[in-house]
N, C-alpha and C positions, 0 to 999 in steps of 0.2 A: 597534616597530622600523620603520625606513623603507625596508628594502631589498628588498622582494619585489614580484612582479608578478602580474598576473591576466589574465582573458580578455576584458575588454570590448572591443568592436570600435571602437577609436579610430582610424579610417582617415583618411588624408590624401587629399583629393580630387585627382585628376589635373588638371593645368593644360592638358594636351594637347587640342587640338581635333581630333576624329575624326568622320568621317561613317560612316553605316551601311555594312557590307560589302555588296558586290554580291549575295552569295548569301543575304542575310537575307530572311526573309519580310516582306510588307508590315507586319504587326503588329509584328514585331521591329524593323524599320527605324523605324517611328513611335516606338516606345519609346526607341530609342537617340537619335533626333533630339530628342525631348522632353527627355530627361535632359541632353543636350548644351546645349540652350538654357537649361535651369534652372541648370546649372553656371555658364554665362556670366553669367546674371543675378545669381547669388549672388556670384561673384568680382568682377564689374565694376560691379554696380549696375544701375539702370534703363537699358534700351536700346530703340531704335526697331526696328521690323520690318526696316528697311533695314540697321541695324547688326547685327542678328542674322544677316541674309543674308550680310553681308560677313564676319563672323567664323566662321560655320559652313561657308560654301561651298555652302549649300543653295539651291535655286531659290526664286524669289519665291512661287510657289503653295504649295510645301512649307512655307515659313515661315508663310505666311498660315494654312494648315491647322493647324499646330502651335500657333500663337498662339490660335486659336479653341478648340482642344482644351483647352489649359491654362487659358484663361479660364473655359470651361464647367465644368472640374473645380475651380474656385475656387483654383487655385494661383498665378495671376498676375492682375494687374489694371492698368488705366491709372493711372499715378501723376503724369502731367503731360504737357507737350509739350516738344519739343526746339527751342529757339531762338525768340526773340520774333517773328521774321518768318515762321516756318513755321506753317502751320495745316493741319488735315485729318488723315485717317487715317495718312498717311505720317509725320507728326510726333509721333504718340502714343508716349509713353515707357511701356514695360511693366516692371513690377517684381514680385518675388515677394510674395505676401500673407503678411507676416511673422506676422500673428495667426492664420494657418491652423492652427497648433499651438503649444503652449507646452511648455517643457522645464524639468526640475528638475535642478540640479547640487548635489552635496554633497561637502564636504571634511571628512573625519573626522580629528580629531586626538585625542591622549591626553586633553586637558582640555576638549574641546568639539567643536562642529561648526559649520561655516559653510555656509549654504544659500542658493541663488539660484534665481530663476525667470527664464527668458529666452524670447525669441520664436524663431521658426523660423530667423532669421538669426543667432542667437547673441547678440543684444543683451540684456543683463541689465536686467530691469524692476524687480526687488525683491530685496533681500538682507538677511540677518540672521545673527547668530552666537549660538549657544546654548551657554553654559558648562555643563560637566558636572563635578561634584566627584569626587574620587578614590574616594569611598565611595558613589557614586550607585547606586541600585537600577536594574538594567538595564531593567526594564519601565517605570519612571517616566521614565528618560532617553529611551527610545524614544517614549513617548507625547508628551513635550515636543517631540521632533524632528518628529513627524508633525503636531502642532498648529501648530508654527512654519511648516511647509510649507503647511498649509492657509491660514494667515494671509497668507503671501506670495502665494499664488495669488489670494487675494481682492484684495490690493493691486494685483496686475498685471492684474486684470480677467479672469482665466483660470478655466477649469473644472478638469478633471483634467489633469495633465501627460501628454504623449504618451509620454514616457520619463523615467526617473530615472537619472542617472549618478552613481555614488558612487565617490570616490577614498578609499582607506584604506590604512594600513600593514597588513602581514600577508600571508601566502601565500594566494593565491586558486587554487583548483583549476580548471584549464581545462576539465575534463570536466563540472563541475557549475555553475561560475560562482559558487561560494560560498567562504567562507573555508576554506582547507585545513588551518589549524592555529590554532584559536581560543585556544590557550594563549599565543600571542604578542601578542594584542590584547585591549583591554578588553572585557569581556563585553557591555557596552552597544552596542558596534559591531555585533556580530552581531544583537542584539535590534533595533536600529534598521533595519538592512538588511532583516530579516525583516518588520518592521512596514510598511516601504514596500511590500514585495511583497504584503502582505495587504490593502492598500488596494484599493477597487474600481478595478481598473484597469490602471496603467501598468507595463510591464516595467521591471525594475531591472537596470542594467548595473553590475556591480561590477568595479572595476579598481584595480590597485595605484597608489598615489599617485605614485610615481616615473615610471611609464609615462605618466600623465596630464601630469605636468610636462614630459616629453619632447614630448608632442603639442603642448603650448602653445609650447614653444621652437621646434619645427619650423614651426608655422603662424604664430606672431606674434613670435618672438624670435630668439635668437642663431643658430639652425640653419635659418633660413628658406631659405637657399640650399644646403642639404645634404639629400640623400636617404639618406645613410649617416653615422651619428654615434653616439656614446655619451654619454648624460647621466650624469655621475657625481654622485650625490646625497650631500652632506655636511651632515648635520643632527644630530638627536639620535642617529640611527643612520646607517649608510652603505648605499648601494645603487647600482645602475646600471640604466638603461633602454637597451636596444639597439634601434636603428632601422637596418635594412639594406634598401637599395633601396626606401625609403619606407614600409616595414612594420615595426611593432613585432614583436619576436620574444620569445615568452614561454616556450618550452621545453616539454618533455613534462609536467612537473609544475607549470608556472607559475613556475618558479624562476630563469629567465634573469636574470642581474644580481645574484644573491645574493652580492655581493662582500664583504659583511660577514663571511662565513664563509671568505673566502680566507685560507689559511695564509700568514703573512708573517714575515719576520725582525723581531726586536726586541720581541716580546711575551712571550717566556719560556715560552709554552705553546701548545697547539693548540686550535682550536675543536672542538666536538663537535656531534652531531646535535641536542642539546638547547639549545645556546647558542653564540653567536659570540665569546665572550670568548677572546682569543688569536688571533683573526683580524684582518682589516683594520679591523674595527669598533674594536678595541682601540687602533689607531693614530690613527684619524681621526674617531671618534665624538665627540659633544659633551663627554662626561666626559674623554676623553683630551686633547682640545684645551684644556680648562680646566686640566688638570694641566701641560700643556706651557707654557701662558701663565704659570702661577705660577713655573715653573722659570726663565723669562726675565724675570720681574719685570713682566709686563704686567698692568695693572689696568683695569677698566672705568671709564668716565667717570662724572661725577656723575649720580645718578639712575638709573644702569643697574645691574641686579641683579648680586649676587654669586652665584657658583655654589653650589648645594646638592647633595643626593644626585642622582646621575644626570646631573650637568652642567646642571641647570636652576636658574633663579633662583626667588625666592619666589612668583612668579606662574605658574611652570611654563614660562616661555619659555626657550629655549636660551640660557644665559649665554655659550656659546662665540661666538655671533653678536656680542654686545656686546664681547667681548675682541678678536675679530678686527677689528672696526671701530675699536676704540681703537688697535690696532697700526698700522692703515693711516693713521689720523689722525696718529700719532706720527712718521711718516716714518722717518728714519734710526734713531731709538731703538727702533722696532718692527721693524726689518728682520730682526734675528737670529731672532726668533720666527716671522715670516712665512717666512723661508728654511727653518727647521726643519719648519714645518707643510707647506710645499710639497714638501719631500723625502719626507715621509710619504705625502702624497696621490699623488705621482708613482709610488710603489711599486704602488699599486692601479691607477693608470692604465696603467702599463707592462705589467702582467699582462693587462689587458683588450686593450690594443693588440697584444700578442704573439699573442693568439688570433684577434682579429677584424680587426685593421688597419683601423679605421674612418676614419682620416684626420682626424678631428675629435673632440675631447672637450670637452663643455660642462660647466662646474662649476655645479651647482645646489644647492638646499637652503639652509638658513639660513646655514651657515658659508661655502659657496661664494659665495652672494650677497653676504655681508658682505666677503669678500676682494676681490671685483671683479677688475679688470684687474691689480691689484698681486699678487694671489695667482695668477691664471691665468698671468701672465708668468713667475713663478718656477717654477710647475709645468712649464711648457713647457721652460724651461731644463734642469731636472733630467731631464725625460723625454728630451730630445735627447741627453743624455749617457748615458742608460741603454739606449736603443733605436735601432737604425738606421732604424726606420720613421718616415717624415715624418708628424708628427701636430700639427695645430693645436690649441691649447688656448684656449677662449673662456670668458669669464664669462657666466653666464646673464643674460638681460635682462628676462625676464617679471616677475621679482620674487616677492614673497611670495604672490601670488595665482596662481601657476603651476598648482597642483593644481586649484583651482576653475575656472580658465580652461580647463584641459584637460578637466575634466568637462563643462563647457558645450559644448565642441567635440565631445566624444564623443557627447553626447546629440543635438546638432544633426545629426551625421552619421547616427546611427541613425534619427532621425525623417525626415530627408530620403530616406534609402534606402527607408523604408517608404512615404512619400507619393509620391516621385518615381520609385521603382524603383531598383535597384542601379546604381551608377555603372559606366560601361563600363570 
């Protein structure tokens, strides 16, 4: 299931430029100024000492001191010069040493895992997907995953990763950072996360996949101008990620956004603690979308899978995605299906908005991505008729790699906090 969240610290770096408070001790002031300079170098790229002075408001001697400290620590280096006509110390461009640490990111799905190795600036250096069969023995699947990570590290010219960030379906206990209900996820997921933690080394950050997709949308996608929004995940299952004032909200048990369990009209039953059948999942999950498409005579295009058990095609990919794409391509003949689907999605969105009033809902997941602006616009229309709260509905733009990208960003933030010191 795709609808749960967990505790990995996927933080959004502040863009504000702040200098050290007047009451700070000299060592605290130095740490704050160093982190400020590193944040600027990460967000803007290489800068000269003069540009750092202008952007931070610090004095020239203070900037000179921090540049020397950061160079001695191996965190920044000279990467070039500014302008062909300028020469000398004042023209030197300083940049973060991207190879100072390497990161690992993992996107766990029901039928496999995608792994990536990135540098300290979040640039992916190597990537691979490991298929896992439905009857795979957990220990063997975990061993294959670890072996793949080792191979990728070698391709990237890296040693051990500084941190491993894993995005997965399933409830994650915020007190332990581990799966809180393994009956909801394949057994090999827990085995692989455990195997990563048993390697010599790197800490493992386990986060719900929907939360990581929200991090990616906020940093690189549809919500980059929002510090408060909800990502509504429409895939094999349904879920939501809640970002308020720039921070992911996970709840007391890690279950913020468990919208699949939301009781809704039109399902004929109620969800239970053991399963979300009868909840919003039964209206907007992949299997429900496939049934709705059949009612409206929508069929997938040539070469696209037909739905099987659980709303997947023969390859395990969500068939709902292909059906929604077909409806969007069909134009007017697919409009009735898209309208009916939007009405269902709006029920979940209206419930979230009534409680949180986020002002913006981003549609993510395979189905949300396939519907694009055509589905988002229809959901917005239904939502406007159901709720007095002004809410913009946007289609997610990061795409099918949102979870992996969010895992890279979470790992990058954790590594930078460790190496640079916590952000101010």
